[in-house]
C-alpha positions, 0 to 999 in steps of 0.5 A: 125227623130226629129233633134236638132239645129246644127244637120247634117244628110244624106238624100240621103245616102243608099236611092234611092231618086230622089225627096223630098218634104219639108214642112214648118209650123207655128202658128201665128195670121191672121194679120201676113203674113209669107212666105217661100222661097228657095235660090239655091246656088253655092259653093260660097254660092250665087245665080248665078241669080235672078231666083234662088230665089224661092218664091211665086213671082217666084214659080219655078226654070228655069228647074222646079227642085224646085217648091214652093207650097202654102198649106192649113192646118197644113203645110203652104207651100211646096217646091218640089225638083227634086234632080237629075234635079238640075244643077250641079252648085247648091250644097246648098239650103237654106230654109227661112221664113220671115214676110212680112213687119215685121219690119215696122209693128212691127211683129217678130218671137217671136209671132210665135209658132210651127215652123217646117220644115220636109222632106218627100219622096213623093214616099213612104210618109216616113218622113225623118226628122223633125225640130221644133224650135223658142222658142228662137227667139225675134225681128227677122223678117227673119229666115234661117230654114235649108239647104240641101247641097251636101257632097261627092256626097250625100245630107245632111240636116243641121238644123239652125233656126237662125234669122236675122234683116232686113227681106227679104232684109237682106236674099237676100243680104246674098245670093248675091242678091241686093234689090233695093227699087222701091216704098214704097210697091215694091222691086226689086231683082237685081243680082249685077253681072248685076248691074251698081253699084258695090256690097259690098255683101260678099259671104257666106255659112250658116255654115260660115256666113260673116257679112256685115258692122254693121250687127247683127245676132242672133245664138244659144247660146252654153256653149262654144265659140271660137273666132279667130283673123286671119291675112295674113301679116307675117311682122305684129304682131296683138294681140287679146283682149277679153274685157268682162263683167260678170253677177256679174259686173266684167269688165276686159280683157284677152290678151297676158299679161293675158292669163286667166284660163279655170278653174276659172271665167270668164273661158276665155283663150288666146292660146298665142301671135302669132308674125307673120302671123297666128291666135290667139285664145280666148276660152270662156269655159263657157258662162253662167256667161257672159253678154257682150264680145268685141273682139279687135285687137291691132297693135303694134307701131313696125308694123309701118303704115299699114291698118288692112284691108290690113293685111286681119284681121278678127275675126271668132266666132264659136258657136260649133253648126255648125255655124261660124260667120266671122267679116271682116274689110272693111275700110282702116285705116292706122294710128290706132293702135286699132280696135274693131271688133265684139261684143257679147251680151250673156244676152238672155238665148237661143241665142247670138247676134253677131254684126259687129262693126268695130270701130277704135281708133284715129290716133296714139292713144295708148289708148285701147277701153273700154267696159262699164258695160251696153254693150256699148263701147268707143274707146280711153277710156281705158288704154294705151297698149304699146307693147315694141319692145323687144317683137319682138326679135327672 
């Protein structure tokens, strides 16, 4: 069975399947050193201990339920899984590829071809699925290829194929492991739960990835994108703004006074103005004509003082292909009325680049952010947006 990006299929359902072999393959120059790995994850989307990171330096899990094997031939690496031997706390397994010192050496997956992952039943030698991808990868030196996960007691496989900046260190951070540089050529993987320093890692799962501060991730570019602004304080009213630049040079915004239209360019709509704890939703009905989008939140003067972080405000971007990217607010900032949360670059034909930007306006300033035609943005450079008190009357 050949799969497409974002597709999810059952692996164990209606099969007597206790073991599965996963094969990874690719084509690259001899100067490029590529490594496969498996991250054994709890229901929080993190590795509970260092030993749950399976790669060439730690080729087997403690119980040997997961074993990493180097291959010769078309299949470069194999990961053997004994599904019934996995600890009950392991409910997801993420499979990744990284280029060793890729960013340092200037290597990236745009120079790698014929990337695939395939699952085989070792008892019958039946190929259960195959996923080929990689044509849309650019500067990434790390990829989350796919994920095996439990769903209602059965194992399913989800294709992902998304690249990350930051190489192996970025992947380890995503999965709850802290990377400490010991020497220029050595890295040490440390479990933050055992570290003397507090960890800022936010637990994630692959179908709902939470960005860390100023992080950038590239995912499949769909025809439709949904962005939600969520907050938890029922005494505060936040407003979601979508600033955009189109390919024909239109630079404008969609917000509570200009809700947009799904049937006319730029095909962006806001679902309305929520004036209590809840959600405001921006829907981009077509991404084909967009270059850049900046999602911002505005806290009206009537809210008084209060940190966006204290409201637990966050933006969630859904690509409708099985992936949701969450951009949380991490800084305390009591006196700003504006925050730019997430930026999306749509200029590539195959993928979109989502950036966690978290930038605040100056204290007590009502001037909005400004998205420039080249995709950069400035705080306190747009028009004043003053939401009148009468908007808050019941």
